[in-house]
N, C-alpha and C positions, 0 to 999 in steps of 0.2 A: 916090580911094581913098588912106587915109591907110597909111603904112608903119607896121610892127611894130617896136617898139623892140628886141627880143631877138632874136636869131637863131633861127630855125625849122629843125633840121636836116633835114626833109623838104619840099620844094618845094611838093607835093600839099596841105600842111597849111597854107600861107602863103598860099595860091591859093584855099582852098576858099571864101571869101565869095565870090570872082568866079565860080565854077562854075556854069553852067547847063546842064541836062540837057536833050538833043534826043531822049530818047528817051520814049513817051509809054506810060503805063500801060495794062493791060489792060481791056478793059471790062468791067463791073459784070455780072454774071449776073444775068439776071432771074430773079425768083423765081418757082417753081411756081404751079401752080393750089392744088394744095394747102396751101403756105406761107400763101400769102394769104388763102385759106379759114381757115386755122389763126389769124393774126392779128387777123383780123376776129372770130372767136370769143373770143379773148382781150379785145380791146378792148370787146365786146359785153358780157362777163361782168365786166367790170370797171364798165363805165357802170352797168350792170343793178343790180350790188350796190351802189354808193354812192346810186343812186335809191331803192334798196329799203331802204338803211341811213337814208336821209332819212325817207323815208315811216314806216316804222315808228318812228323817235325822234320824229316830230312831236308827237303826245300828250305826251310827258314834257316838250317842251321849251314845250307852251302851258300857261295860266295861267288854270285855269278859275275865274269867278266865285265858285262856291261854296265851293272848297276855299280861296282867299282869306279870303271870310268866316269860314271856321272857322279858320283860321290866326289872324285879329287878334283872334276872340271868344278864343282860348285865350291870347295874348299877355295880354289886357285881364284874364283871371283870374288870370294869375301874378302880374302888377302886383299886382293887389290884397290877394291872398294874402300877396306879401311885408311890405306896409305894415301888417300886424297885429300 
């Protein structure tokens, strides 16, 4: 280990890098059945909402052939009228 260049007033601060604790933390509490059910319900609600938004949004994302023809026909008319 390297030594510090400046003096440190407290010895425990100087040796803080070398300190290892032999105390183990307490074990984690297991979630109750109600907490587990709540987590599952929240997760299921989020996933269902995403899937529902995707299903509802699919018609807006699809390109109908009939609407594409109408758009190109409108574009042709506007270009022809600009030339007059």
